[in-house]
C-alpha positions in Angstrom: -17.9 -24.1 -18.5 -17.1 -25.9 -15.5 -19.6 -28.1 -15.9 -19.3 -28.2 -19.5 -15.8 -29.6 -18.7 -17.1 -32.2 -16.1 -19.1 -34.1 -18.8 -16.3 -33.8 -21.4 -13.7 -35.4 -18.7 -16.9 -38.0 -17.7 -17.2 -38.9 -21.1 -13.4 -39.4 -21.9 -12.8 -41.4 -18.7 -16.1 -43.7 -20.0 -14.2 -44.5 -22.8 -11.0 -45.3 -22.0 -12.9 -47.9 -19.1 -14.9 -48.9 -21.8 -11.2 -49.5 -24.3 -9.7 -50.7 -22.0 -12.5 -53.4 -19.8 -13.5 -55.0 -23.9 -11.2 -57.4 -25.1 -11.0 -56.6 -28.9 -9.5 -58.7 -32.0 -7.1 -55.9 -32.1 -6.0 -55.5 -28.9 -5.4 -59.2 -29.2 -3.0 -59.2 -32.5 -0.7 -56.9 -30.5 1.1 -59.8 -28.9 3.4 -61.5 -30.9 3.6 -65.7 -30.8 7.5 -66.3 -31.7 10.1 -68.6 -31.3 13.1 -67.9 -29.1 15.5 -67.4 -32.4 12.6 -65.1 -33.8 12.2 -63.0 -30.8 15.9 -62.3 -30.4 16.5 -61.3 -33.6 13.3 -59.0 -33.8 14.6 -56.6 -31.0 16.3 -53.7 -32.3 18.4 -51.4 -30.5 16.6 -48.5 -27.9 13.3 -50.2 -28.8 11.5 -51.9 -25.4 10.1 -55.3 -25.7 8.1 -57.3 -22.6 8.3 -61.1 -23.4 6.9 -64.1 -21.7 8.9 -67.3 -22.0 6.8 -70.9 -21.6 6.9 -74.4 -23.2 3.0 -75.7 -22.9 0.4 -72.7 -21.2 -0.9 -74.4 -17.4 -4.3 -73.7 -16.3 -2.7 -71.5 -13.9 -1.1 -69.1 -16.3 -3.9 -68.3 -18.1 -5.2 -65.6 -16.3 -1.6 -63.8 -16.2 -1.2 -64.0 -20.2 -4.9 -62.4 -20.5 -3.7 -59.5 -18.4 -0.6 -59.1 -20.8 -2.9 -59.2 -23.9 -5.2 -56.3 -22.1 -1.9 -54.4 -21.3 -0.5 -54.8 -24.7 -2.4 -51.7 -26.5 -1.6 -49.1 -23.6 2.4 -50.6 -23.6 2.3 -50.2 -27.7 1.2 -46.0 -26.2 4.8 -46.0 -25.0 6.5 -47.9 -27.5 7.2 -51.3 -26.0 6.2 -54.9 -27.6 5.0 -57.2 -26.1 5.3 -61.2 -27.0 4.9 -64.8 -25.9 8.0 -66.8 -26.4 7.2 -70.0 -27.5 10.1 -72.4 -25.6 11.0 -75.8 -27.8 10.7 -78.7 -25.6 14.7 -79.5 -26.4 15.4 -76.1 -25.2 17.7 -75.8 -22.5 18.6 -72.2 -22.7 18.5 -69.3 -19.8 15.6 -68.3 -20.5 13.9 -71.5 -21.2 15.3 -74.7 -19.7 14.5 -73.7 -16.1 11.2 -74.0 -14.5 11.8 -71.1 -12.4 12.4 -68.9 -15.6 9.4 -69.8 -17.0 7.3 -67.8 -13.9 8.7 -64.6 -15.1 8.3 -62.1 -17.4 11.2 -60.2 -19.4 11.6 -56.4 -20.0 14.3 -56.2 -22.9 15.6 -52.6 -24.1 17.5 -53.5 -27.8 19.4 -57.2 -26.3 20.1 -56.1 -22.8 18.1 -57.4 -20.2 16.6 -54.4 -18.0 14.4 -56.3 -15.6 12.8 -60.3 -14.8 9.0 -59.4 -13.0 7.8 -62.9 -11.3 4.3 -63.2 -13.1 2.7 -62.7 -9.4 3.7 -58.7 -9.3 2.0 -58.5 -12.9 -1.4 -59.1 -11.7 -3.4 -56.8 -13.6 -2.8 -53.9 -16.6 -2.2 -51.3 -14.0 0.1 -53.4 -12.4 2.1 -54.5 -15.8 2.0 -50.9 -16.7 3.2 -49.4 -13.7 6.1 -52.0 -13.3 7.4 -51.9 -16.8 7.2 -47.9 -16.8 9.0 -48.1 -13.6 11.8 -50.2 -15.0 12.4 -48.3 -18.1 12.3 -44.6 -16.4 14.9 -46.0 -13.7 16.8 -41.8 -14.0 13.7 -40.4 -14.2 12.2 -41.7 -11.4 13.7 -42.0 -8.1 12.6 -44.4 -5.3 13.2 -42.9 -1.9 12.9 -45.1 1.7 14.5 -42.2 4.0 14.1 -38.3 4.6 17.9 -38.0 4.0 17.6 -39.2 0.6 15.3 -37.4 -0.4 16.5 -34.3 1.5 19.9 -35.1 -0.4 18.0 -34.8 -4.1 16.1 -31.8 -3.2 19.6 -30.3 -2.6 21.4 -31.5 -5.8 18.3 -29.7 -7.4 17.8 -26.9 -5.9 18.3 -23.8 -8.4 18.5 -25.9 -11.1 14.7 -28.0 -11.2 11.1 -28.6 -9.6 11.0 -31.9 -8.5 7.4 -34.4 -8.3 7.4 -36.1 -5.3 4.8 -38.8 -4.7 3.5 -41.5 -2.2 1.7 -44.8 -3.3 0.5 -47.7 -0.7 2.0 -50.4 -2.7 3.2 -50.5 -6.1 1.4 -52.1 -9.3 -1.4 -50.0 -7.9 -3.9 -47.4 -10.3 -2.3 -44.4 -8.6 1.6 -46.0 -9.2 0.9 -46.4 -13.0 -0.8 -42.5 -13.1 2.7 -41.6 -11.8 4.7 -43.5 -13.9 2.3 -42.7 -17.0 3.2 -39.0 -16.1 6.5 -39.2 -15.6 6.7 -40.4 -18.9 5.7 -37.4 -20.7 7.0 -34.8 -17.9 10.4 -37.0 -16.6 12.1 -34.4 -18.6 11.3 -31.7 -17.6 11.0 -32.4 -13.6 12.9 -35.0 -11.4 10.0 -37.4 -10.1 10.5 -39.2 -6.8 8.2 -42.1 -5.4 8.0 -44.0 -1.9 5.9 -46.5 -0.4 7.0 -45.2 3.1 4.4 -44.1 4.9 6.8 -42.2 7.6 7.9 -39.8 4.5 4.6 -38.3 4.6 4.8 -37.1 8.1 8.2 -36.2 7.8 7.3 -33.7 4.3 5.0 -31.7 6.2 2.1 -33.6 6.3 0.8 -34.1 10.4 -1.8 -36.5 9.9 -1.3 -38.3 7.0 -3.8 -40.7 5.3 -1.5 -43.9 4.5 -4.1 -45.6 2.6 -5.0 -43.0 -0.1 -2.1 -41.6 -2.6 -0.2 -38.1 -2.1 1.3 -36.0 -4.7 3.6 -32.8 -3.6 4.7 -30.9 -6.2 8.4 -28.9 -5.1 8.9 -25.8 -6.3 13.3 -26.2 -6.5 14.2 -24.1 -9.0 13.2 -21.2 -6.9 15.1 -22.1 -4.0 18.3 -19.5 -4.4 20.3 -21.6 -1.7 21.1 -24.3 -0.2 19.7 -23.0 3.2 16.4 -22.1 1.4 14.0 -25.4 1.4 11.5 -25.8 -1.7 8.1 -24.6 -1.3 5.6 -27.2 -1.5 2.4 -27.6 -3.4 0.3 -30.7 -3.0 -2.4 -31.9 -5.6 -6.1 -31.8 -4.0 -7.7 -34.6 -6.2 -6.7 -38.3 -6.6 -4.0 -39.7 -8.5 -4.8 -39.7 -12.0 -3.3 -39.1 -14.9 -5.5 -36.5 -16.0 -5.5 -34.9 -12.4 -1.4 -34.6 -12.2 -1.3 -33.5 -16.0 -3.8 -30.8 -14.6 -1.4 -30.2 -11.8 1.7 -29.7 -13.6 0.0 -27.2 -16.2 -0.9 -24.8 -13.2 2.5 -25.3 -11.3 4.5 -24.4 -14.6 2.0 -21.2 -15.5 3.3 -18.0 -14.4 3.0 -17.6 -10.6 1.5 -13.9 -11.4 0.5 -12.6 -14.4 0.8 -9.0 -15.5 -2.1 -7.7 -17.0 -2.9 -4.4 -18.8 -5.7 -5.2 -21.1 -10.2 -5.6 -20.1 -10.1 -8.1 -18.1 -13.1 -8.9 -19.5 -10.9 -10.2 -22.6 -8.1 -12.0 -20.3 -7.9 -15.8 -20.6 -5.1 -17.9 -18.1 -4.4 -21.2 -18.2 -6.4 -21.4 -14.7 -9.6 -20.0 -16.4 -8.7 -22.5 -19.3 -8.7 -25.4 -16.9 -11.9 -24.5 -14.9 -10.2 -22.3 -11.9 -11.3 -18.6 -11.4 -8.8 -15.8 -11.6 -8.0 -12.9 -9.2 -7.2 -9.7 -10.0 -5.2 -7.6 -7.9 -5.4 -3.5 -8.6 -2.8 -1.3 -9.0 -1.2 1.6 -9.8 2.7 2.6 -10.5 3.1 4.3 -7.4 2.6 1.3 -5.5 3.9 -1.5 -8.4 6.4 -3.2 -5.7 4.1 -3.5 -2.2 1.4 -4.9 -4.7 3.5 -6.9 -6.5 4.7 -8.7 -3.3 0.8 -8.9 -2.4 0.1 -11.0 -5.5 3.2 -13.1 -5.0 1.8 -13.9 -1.5 -1.8 -14.6 -2.7 -1.0 -16.7 -5.3 1.1 -19.0 -3.2 -1.7 -19.3 -0.6 -3.7 -20.3 -4.2 -1.6 -22.2 -5.6 -3.5 -24.6 -8.0 -6.7 -23.4 -6.5 -6.8 -20.2 -8.2 -4.7 -17.4 -10.5 -3.5 -14.4 -9.5 -2.9 -11.7 -11.3 -1.9 -7.6 -11.2 -3.8 -5.2 -13.1 -2.9 -1.7 -13.6 -5.3 1.0 -13.0 -2.6 3.2 -15.0 -2.9 0.9 -18.2 -6.7 0.1 -18.4 -9.5 2.6 -18.3 -12.1 0.8 -15.4 -15.0 1.7 -14.6 -15.1 1.4 -10.9 -14.8 2.4 -7.9 -11.4 4.0 -6.8 -11.4 2.2 -3.1 -12.0 -1.2 -5.2 -8.8 -3.8 -4.8 -9.7 -6.9 -5.9 -11.3 -8.5 -8.9 -12.5 -11.9 -9.7 -13.2 -13.6 -12.8 -15.1 -17.2 -13.0 -14.4 -19.5 -15.5 -18.1 -19.6 -16.2 -19.6 -18.2 -19.7 -21.4 -14.9 -19.1 -20.3 -14.1 -15.8 -19.4 -10.4 -15.0 -16.2 -10.0 -13.6 -17.0 -9.1 -9.9 -14.6 -5.8 -8.5 -14.8 -5.6 -4.4 -12.9 -3.7 -1.5 -11.5 -6.2 0.8 -9.4 -6.4 3.7 -6.5 -8.4 3.9 -5.2 -11.4 1.5 -7.4 -13.7 4.3 -10.4 -12.4 2.7 -9.4 -13.3 -1.2 -8.6 -16.8 -0.3 -11.5 -17.5 2.0 -13.3 -15.7 -1.6 -11.4 -18.4 -3.7 -12.5 -21.2 -1.0 -15.9 -20.3 -0.2 -18.3 -19.0 -3.1 -20.6 -17.6 -1.6 -18.7 -14.6 0.0 -18.5 -13.1 -3.0 -22.4 -12.4 -2.6 -22.0 -11.5 1.0 -18.9 -9.5 0.9 -21.3 -7.6 -1.7 -25.2 -7.5 -0.2 -22.7 -5.6 3.4 -20.8 -3.7 1.4 -24.4 -2.6 -0.5 -26.3 -2.7 2.9 -23.5 -0.8 5.0 -23.6 2.2 2.3 -27.1 2.4 2.8 -26.9 2.9 6.4 -24.1 5.0 6.3 -26.5 7.3 4.2 -29.3 6.7 6.5 -27.1 7.7 9.7 -26.2 10.7 7.8 -29.5 12.1 7.1 -30.9 11.4 10.8 -28.0 12.8 12.9 -26.8 15.8 11.1 -27.9 17.9 14.2 -26.2 15.8 16.5 -23.1 16.1 14.6 -19.6 16.9 17.5 -17.2 17.5 14.9 -17.8 19.8 11.8 -14.2 18.5 10.4 -15.9 15.1 10.4 -18.9 16.1 9.4 -17.6 17.9 6.3 -15.7 14.7 5.2 -18.6 12.4 5.7 -20.8 14.7 3.8 -18.4 15.2 0.8 -17.2 11.3 1.2 -18.6 10.3 -2.7 -16.4 13.0 -4.0 -13.9 11.7 -5.5 -10.3 13.4 -5.1 -7.8 14.6 -8.5 -4.8 12.7 -7.1 -2.6 12.1 -10.0 -0.4 14.9 -9.7 0.5 13.9 -6.1 2.9 10.9 -5.8 1.7 8.2 -3.8 4.8 7.2 -1.6 5.6 3.5 -0.2 8.3 2.0 1.9 10.1 0.8 -1.0 9.9 4.4 -3.1 10.3 6.9 -0.3 13.8 7.6 -0.3 14.1 7.1 -3.7 11.9 10.1 -4.7 13.1 12.5 -2.2 16.2 12.5 -4.6 14.0 13.6 -8.2 13.5 17.1 -7.7 15.1 20.2 -5.4 12.7 20.3 -3.0 9.9 17.0 -2.0 6.7 17.8 0.1 5.5 14.8 1.5 2.3 14.8 3.3 2.0 12.2 6.0 -1.5 11.1 7.0 -3.9 8.5 8.0 -6.8 7.5 6.0 -9.3 6.9 8.1 -8.9 10.0 10.1 -11.1 13.1 9.6 -8.4 15.8 9.7 -6.2 14.4 7.5 -8.7 14.0 4.7 -9.6 17.3 5.0 -6.2 18.8 4.7 -5.7 16.0 1.7 -8.7 17.7 -0.4 -6.2 21.3 0.4 -3.0 19.5 -0.4 -4.9 18.5 -4.1 -6.0 22.3 -4.7 -2.2 23.1 -3.7 -1.2 20.5 -6.5 -3.4 22.1 -9.2 -1.9 25.4 -8.0 1.7 24.8 -8.1 1.1 22.3 -11.7 4.2 22.6 -13.3 6.1 24.2 -11.0 10.1 23.3 -11.5 12.1 21.6 -8.6 9.0 21.1 -6.4 7.5 17.2 -6.2 4.7 17.3 -4.0 3.9 13.3 -2.6 1.8 11.6 -0.1 2.4 8.6 2.3 -0.2 6.9 4.5 0.3 6.0 7.3 -2.5 3.5 8.1 0.0 1.6 5.3 3.0 2.6 5.5 4.0 2.7 9.8 7.5 1.8 9.0 8.4 5.1 7.1 6.1 7.5 9.2 8.1 5.8 12.5 11.2 6.2 10.3 10.7 10.0 10.0 9.1 10.8 13.4 5.8 11.4 12.0 3.9 11.8 15.7 1.1 13.3 14.5 -1.7 13.6 11.5 -2.1 15.2 9.2 2.2 16.5 9.2 3.7 18.1 5.9 7.3 17.8 5.5 9.8 19.1 3.0 12.6 17.4 1.9 16.0 19.1 0.1 17.8 16.8 -1.6 17.1 14.5 1.0 19.4 15.9 3.4 17.3 18.0 5.3 13.7 18.2 6.5 11.6 21.4 7.5 8.1 20.4 9.1 5.4 22.4 8.9 2.9 24.0 11.8 0.7 26.7 9.9 -2.8 26.5 8.9 -4.2 24.2 6.7 -5.9 26.4 4.0 -5.0 26.0 0.7 -3.1 30.1 0.3 -1.3 29.0 3.5 0.4 26.0 2.2 1.2 26.9 -0.8 3.2 29.5 0.2 4.6 27.5 2.4 5.9 25.8 -0.5 7.0 28.8 -2.5 9.2 30.3 0.4 10.7 27.1 1.0 12.1 27.1 -2.5 14.4 30.4 -1.7 17.4 30.1 0.9 16.2 31.8 4.3 17.7 34.1 5.2 18.9 35.1 1.2 22.5 35.9 0.8 22.8 39.0 -1.3 25.5 40.1 -3.0 25.5 43.5 -4.2 23.8 46.7 -2.8 21.4 46.9 -6.2 20.2 43.0 -5.5 19.6 44.3 -1.6 17.3 47.4 -3.4 15.3 45.2 -5.3 14.8 42.7 -2.9 13.4 45.5 -1.1 11.0 46.6 -3.6 9.6 42.6 -4.1 11.6 42.3 -7.2 14.0 40.2 -6.2 13.7 37.3 -6.3 10.9 38.0 -8.6 9.0 34.2 -7.9 7.9 35.1 -4.9 6.6 38.3 -5.4 2.9 37.3 -5.2 4.2 35.5 -1.9 5.5 38.1 0.3 3.5 40.6 2.2 6.8 41.8 4.0 10.2 40.8 3.7 13.4 41.5 5.9 16.5 42.5 5.4 19.2 42.2 7.7 22.0 44.6 7.5 24.9 43.7 8.8 28.8 45.1 9.0 31.5 43.0 8.3 32.2 42.5 12.1 28.9 42.2 13.4 29.3 38.3 13.2 27.2 37.1 16.3 24.3 39.1 15.2 24.5 37.7 11.4 25.1 34.0 13.2 21.6 34.8 15.5 19.4 36.1 12.5 20.5 33.1 9.9 19.6 30.5 12.6 17.0 32.7 13.3 16.0 32.5 9.0 16.4 28.4 9.2 13.3 28.5 11.8 11.4 30.3 10.0 12.2 28.7 6.5 8.9 29.0 4.6 6.7 31.5 6.5 8.5 34.7 5.7 11.0 36.2 3.5 14.7 37.5 4.7 17.5 38.7 3.3 20.9 39.3 5.0 23.4 42.2 3.5 26.8 42.5 5.2 28.8 44.2 2.2 31.6 47.0 2.8 28.0 49.6 1.9 25.6 48.1 4.5 26.4 51.4 6.8 25.3 53.1 3.9 22.2 51.5 3.4 21.0 51.4 6.7 21.1 54.7 7.1 19.5 55.5 4.2 16.4 54.0 6.4 17.5 56.3 9.6 19.7 53.2 11.3 22.6 51.9 11.7 23.9 47.9 11.2 23.4 45.7 12.6 19.7 46.5 11.7 16.9 44.8 10.3 14.5 46.7 7.4 11.0 45.6 7.2 9.4 46.4 3.5 5.8 46.3 3.3 3.7 46.5 0.3 6.1 45.7 -2.3 8.7 48.0 -1.1 6.2 51.7 -1.0 6.7 51.3 3.0 10.6 50.3 4.6 10.5 50.7 8.0 14.0 50.5 10.0 14.7 48.9 13.8 18.4 48.5 15.6 19.2 45.6 15.9 20.9 45.2 19.3 22.3 41.5 21.1 19.5 39.6 20.4 19.5 36.2 20.0 17.9 33.8 17.5 15.1 33.5 19.4 14.0 36.8 20.6 14.4 38.0 16.4 12.4 34.6 15.9 9.8 36.4 18.0 10.3 40.0 16.9 9.9 38.7 13.3 7.1 37.1 13.9 4.9 40.1 15.4 6.6 42.7 12.6 5.1 40.2 10.1 1.7 40.5 11.2 -0.4 43.1 9.4 -0.9 46.4 11.0 -4.5 46.5 10.7 -5.7 43.0 9.8 -8.9 41.7 8.6 -9.6 39.0 11.2 -10.6 35.3 9.3 -10.8 31.8 10.6 -7.2 31.0 9.3 -5.4 34.1 10.8 -7.4 34.2 14.2 -4.7 32.1 16.1 -1.9 33.7 14.7 -3.2 37.4 17.2 -4.8 35.0 19.7 -1.3 34.3 20.4 -0.2 37.4 21.0 -2.7 37.2 24.0 -3.3 40.8 24.2 -6.7 42.7 23.7 -8.7 42.9 20.9 -10.2 46.4 19.0 -12.1 45.2 16.5 -14.5 47.0 13.8 -17.0 44.7 12.8 -18.8 45.0 9.0 -20.9 44.3 6.7 -19.0 43.9 3.5 -15.7 46.3 3.1 -15.5 49.4 5.6 -15.4 52.5 4.4 -12.7 54.5 3.8 -12.8 56.5 6.5 -13.3 54.3 8.6 -9.8 52.3 7.5 -7.9 55.3 7.5 -8.7 56.5 11.0 -8.5 52.4 12.3 -4.8 52.1 10.1 -3.8 55.6 12.0 -4.7 54.6 15.0 -2.9 50.6 14.4 0.0 52.4 13.3 0.5 55.0 16.3 2.2 54.3 19.8 -0.6 52.3 21.2 0.0 49.6 18.9 1.9 47.7 21.4 -0.6 47.4 23.3 -3.8 45.9 21.7 -5.0 44.4 18.2 -7.0 46.9 16.0 -8.4 44.8 13.1 -11.7 44.5 11.8 -13.9 41.4 10.7 -16.8 41.1 7.3 -19.3 39.0 8.8 -20.1 38.3 5.0 -16.9 37.1 4.2 -17.0 35.5 7.6 -20.1 34.3 9.0 -19.0 33.2 12.3 -18.2 36.8 13.1 -22.3 36.7 13.2 -22.4 34.4 16.5 -19.7 36.1 18.0 -22.0 39.4 18.4 -24.6 37.1 19.2 -22.4 35.9 21.9 -21.4 39.1 22.9 -25.0 41.2 23.2 -27.3 38.6 23.2 -28.8 39.9 19.9 -27.4 41.0 16.7 -26.3 44.5 16.8 -26.6 47.0 13.9 -23.3 47.1 11.9 -20.6 48.8 11.7 -19.9 48.4 15.3 -16.7 48.8 17.0 -16.1 46.6 19.8 -13.3 46.0 22.2 -13.1 43.2 24.4 -10.1 41.2 26.5 -10.4 37.1 25.9 -7.1 36.9 28.4 -8.0 39.4 31.3 -12.0 39.3 32.7 -13.5 38.5 29.3 -15.0 42.2 29.8 -16.9 43.4 26.3 -16.9 47.8 25.7 -19.4 48.6 22.7 -18.0 52.3 21.4 -21.0 54.7 21.4 -22.9 54.2 18.3 -23.6 58.2 18.2 -19.6 59.2 17.6 -17.8 59.0 14.1 -15.0 56.5 14.4 -11.6 58.7 14.1 -8.6 58.2 16.1 -9.3 60.9 18.2 -12.3 59.9 19.2 -11.2 56.1 19.9 -8.6 57.3 22.0 -10.2 59.2 24.3 -12.8 56.4 24.5 -9.5 53.6 25.1 -8.7 56.5 28.2 -12.3 56.2 29.6 -11.7 52.5 29.6 -8.4 51.9 30.9 -9.8 54.5 33.9 -13.0 52.1 34.6 -15.6 55.0 33.5 -17.4 52.6 31.2 -20.0 50.3 31.8 -19.2 46.6 30.1 -22.1 45.6 27.6 -21.2 41.8 28.9 -18.8 39.4 30.4 -17.9 36.3 28.7 -18.1 33.2 30.9 -14.3 31.9 32.4 -15.9 28.2 31.6 -13.2 26.7 29.2 -14.6 26.3 25.1 -14.7 22.3 24.9 -16.4 20.1 22.2 -20.6 19.4 22.9 -19.6 16.1 23.1 -16.5 13.9 24.5 -13.9 12.9 21.6 -13.9 9.1 21.2 -11.9 6.7 23.1 -10.2 4.6 20.5 -8.0 2.5 22.7 -10.8 1.8 25.2 -12.7 0.6 22.6 -10.3 -1.4 21.1 -9.9 -2.6 24.9 -13.8 -3.4 25.1 -13.6 -5.8 21.6 -10.6 -7.5 22.9 -10.8 -7.8 26.2 -8.0 -10.4 26.0 -5.4 -8.8 23.7 -3.8 -6.1 26.5 -2.1 -3.4 24.1 2.1 -3.4 24.0 3.7 -0.6 23.4 5.8 -1.4 20.5 4.3 0.1 17.5 0.6 -0.5 15.8 -0.9 0.9 12.6 -3.2 4.2 14.1 -2.4 4.3 17.8 0.5 6.4 17.4 0.2 8.8 20.3 -0.6 12.5 18.8 2.3 15.0 20.4 2.2 18.9 20.0 5.5 20.1 18.3 7.8 22.1 20.8 7.1 25.7 21.3 8.5 28.6 20.3 8.9 32.1 21.7 6.1 33.7 23.0 4.2 30.2 23.2 3.4 29.9 19.6 4.9 26.5 17.6 7.8 27.0 15.4 9.8 24.8 12.4 11.3 22.1 13.0 15.0 21.3 11.2 15.6 17.6 11.4 18.1 15.2 9.5 16.5 12.9 7.0 16.5 9.2 7.7 19.1 7.5 4.8 18.4 4.6 5.6 16.4 2.3 3.1 13.1 1.2 4.5 13.3 -2.7 5.0 12.2 -5.0 2.7 9.0 -6.6 4.1 9.6 -10.4 4.0 6.4 -11.5 4.3 4.5 -9.2 2.1 1.7 -9.1 5.3 -1.7 -9.4 5.0 -2.7 -5.8 4.1 -4.1 -5.2 0.8 -2.0 -1.9 0.0 -2.2 -1.2 -3.4 -5.1 1.2 -4.9 -7.1 0.5 -1.9 -6.3 1.0 2.1 -7.8 -1.4 4.3 -11.4 -1.1 5.6 -10.9 -3.1 8.8 -12.8 -1.9 11.5 -15.5 0.4 9.8 -17.3 1.2 12.5 -14.9 2.2 14.9 -12.5 4.0 12.3 -14.8 6.2 11.0 -16.3 6.8 7.5 -13.5 6.7 4.9 -13.5 8.7 1.4 -14.3 6.5 -1.4 -11.3 7.8 -3.6 -8.9 6.5 -1.0 
């Protein structure tokens, strides 16, 4: 289409040139020869006429008359007639009587003289048309000589109209004529301003102006909302011709950004019609505001060079990679739209200005994917981080993120008010653990689909560092639950789907839950109240207080705030609290523990314990009496820093062994060690643990005593003895007396990764030795700090006030393409990304 357009323009220009260069009989007859009386009687009100008065045509005036005749057709197009007035010798009127008057041409509108021109100023067709139109368009085209005059016109136009500012080296030139002809058409739409002062070019922003070349600037004064806001200026890059000016003004009048809700292949804009490419910024509803600002930023940079459209993924079903964030449509017929994943807006601009960049970017992406696939295949055996390996292995598997609302700095604070509780995952799209947790988070969203009062959302801190900084997010990933934007609770548990789901569901209920009647308290202990939590609480805690025990009740409430989301806690302090507690052989203040849906209720007397003492006790009591050790719950039991009595089995343990171990765990020695079991079929890492203990894989089931925190000695229960409570207690007495020989002793050296961790800061300094890192916040370099430790060394849930201040509006949309896909900068340094991000 571009080549076809060029041929059309060339042919059209050639025909115009031929028409204006070859004098024809028709053009000659357009100049009327009249007497003064006939001429003045023929003038019509509102019609313009150019006249030349003479007695006898001298040889010196002949070239001028030829140019007048040649310009007659062009002037007629603008409703201007041309006449040669033959003055009688005896006429001594104003126009015929003086010799000096006979060397001028006169422009009339009706019977009113508009301007008189010396004949030497009308030396060719261009000068005649330019000067005549300039005189007629006095109000439409302002002539300025100083910067102050130009600024006064700009200030008067701000908020009302736009301005076309043209510089021509001299009046009467072809460029001057082109500007005047454009002003004749567009003068009622835009204010035209003309100058021949070269100094004004530099004052308008041209540092090294070429004063020999004409220039045209479109000044967007209508968009200036205040007197202090300057008018943006867009220079026309082509030569000043009527066709180029018309083309430029058409582009300036087009929408800055076009919003598209249909197949891009069917989209046609004025830019494509004029032979320019169209850039699509891919967007989605969650990031619409940011994408809109990005599109406007790109549109201003490409104004006059390409069009920009905002394409919503939510409204158009695109069969493209989710990481693509930009598309390019060229005006050439038959060329497919190219979808690309670009890093920032600079690449978009380069893409338009350098057409070879499109193929280069696509080739680089294909080579990078091939290189990554090759590295994965060759380096799986030396991968030092299992999380990174798992994320890398599944990188091409797209995550179902439809049920998780993506938040931006514009939508964050308003989203917190949409639901009773808003769960927010703060993550970094380049970080492996974040991506692994994001996978669990999508499974949580599937489990909680349709749950009333809960909104699951996410914030990519790589794209929106300001939001994460304001919310005190100092490590990735972080999950917070906001209650109507008033306060937030931070999750510090395991990142499994079950754990996250339980935390969210438990956070929906007040902790502690105040119970009004003894019937509610009994239903709470049975696991029937509240009913929506029946499947999420293996152990329920009920604090029973007399009306006078205010200090213990306040400590219990404080403990509940700390443990919110991790356990279910109820509180009853009615008049019959004494009767309820005595039913379980305790007196208030007391703590009742209901395990397994109320089938087993224990009572513990509360003395003068502080809130932190209660937190530690409740955390311990919430652990299973005889737990199955898994990868997820092992850290909870390691925090107790007690010896482990582990029954390893290949499958579920037998009923007899289970009953005997449970009796042992419930007995008096429970405070001294952790009795547990591990199914190596369900938790295969257990086989590796046994090999570390005994060098070879022993036969199962096998009971083992190991003290990881003191000496690391491993003892094996005699295989010839049956696993009964009495036999185990007898064996433990022999261990305590030093009569048993350990099967092995674990090394005291620290368990470290096989390879050192990446030092990203050092890599950045090596890559940019001249750019020292400052203390200001940068994307991706936020230091990860451990959360504060609670009693017993374990991390606790923190309560934080919500940031009520709205996210600051970004004055400049920045250089990042934040929409559907995040930045893809420094791919080699930042690890591999999921394709769905």
